[in-house]
C-alpha positions as CSV (number, residue, x, y, z in Angstrom):
1,X,31.9,-29.1,-13.5
2,X,29.8,-26.5,-15.4
3,X,26.2,-25.7,-14.8
4,X,23.8,-25.7,-17.8
5,X,22.2,-22.5,-16.7
6,X,25.6,-20.7,-16.9
7,X,26.1,-21.6,-20.6
8,X,24.5,-20.2,-23.7
9,X,23.3,-22.7,-26.3
10,X,26.1,-21.6,-28.6
11,X,28.8,-22.0,-25.9
12,X,27.4,-25.4,-25.0
13,X,27.5,-26.7,-28.6
14,X,30.9,-25.3,-29.1
15,X,32.2,-27.1,-25.9
16,X,30.7,-30.4,-27.0
17,X,32.3,-30.1,-30.4
18,X,35.7,-29.3,-28.9
19,X,35.1,-32.3,-26.4
20,X,35.4,-29.9,-23.4
21,X,32.1,-31.5,-22.3
22,X,31.7,-35.3,-22.6
23,X,29.2,-36.1,-19.9
24,X,26.1,-34.7,-18.3
25,X,24.8,-35.0,-14.8
26,X,21.8,-34.3,-12.6
27,X,22.9,-31.9,-9.8
28,X,20.1,-33.0,-7.4
29,X,20.3,-36.7,-7.9
30,X,24.1,-36.8,-8.3
31,X,24.0,-39.0,-11.3
32,X,26.1,-38.6,-14.5
33,X,25.9,-40.2,-18.0
34,X,26.5,-39.9,-21.6
35,X,25.1,-36.8,-23.5
36,X,22.8,-38.9,-25.7
37,X,21.1,-40.6,-22.8
38,X,17.3,-40.2,-22.9
39,X,17.2,-40.1,-19.1
40,X,19.5,-37.1,-19.1
41,X,17.6,-35.3,-21.9
42,X,14.5,-35.2,-19.7
43,X,15.9,-33.3,-16.7
44,X,15.4,-29.7,-16.1
45,X,18.0,-27.3,-17.3
46,X,18.6,-25.9,-13.9
47,X,19.5,-29.4,-12.6
48,X,21.9,-30.2,-15.4
49,X,25.6,-30.0,-15.0
50,X,28.4,-31.0,-17.4
51,X,31.7,-32.8,-17.0
52,X,34.8,-33.3,-19.2
53,X,35.5,-36.8,-18.0
54,X,34.1,-39.7,-15.9
55,X,37.0,-39.0,-13.4
56,X,35.7,-35.4,-12.8
57,X,32.1,-36.7,-12.2
58,X,33.3,-39.3,-9.7
59,X,35.4,-36.7,-8.0
60,X,32.3,-34.7,-7.4
61,X,30.6,-37.8,-5.9
62,X,28.3,-38.5,-8.9
63,X,27.3,-42.1,-9.7
64,X,27.1,-43.6,-13.2
65,X,23.7,-43.7,-14.9
66,X,22.0,-47.1,-14.8
67,X,20.6,-46.7,-18.3
68,X,23.5,-45.5,-20.6
69,X,26.4,-46.7,-18.5
70,X,25.2,-50.1,-17.3
71,X,28.6,-51.7,-16.9
72,X,30.1,-48.7,-14.9
73,X,26.9,-48.6,-12.8
74,X,27.3,-52.3,-11.9
75,X,30.9,-51.8,-10.9
76,X,29.9,-48.7,-8.8
77,X,27.1,-50.6,-7.1
78,X,29.4,-53.5,-6.2
79,X,32.1,-51.2,-4.9
80,X,29.5,-49.3,-2.8
81,X,28.2,-52.5,-1.1
82,X,31.7,-53.7,-0.4
83,X,32.6,-50.7,1.6
């Protein structure tokens, strides 16, 4: 997990191009989603974190975004209520 505030704009673009960053998340809300998600683009830079994979986001106890990852969100919700 990498914090947005720790990355320069050049470094961030480079990591996205190299696919070292594939998902973004909100550090306070513990939600992750796709980089193109409009919900993710509205968050403050200091709250934004990046992940290389969904697995990494889930390991850090983040949940899928209900907008850009509806299918994964529904599965997460079902799993949460079963426990």
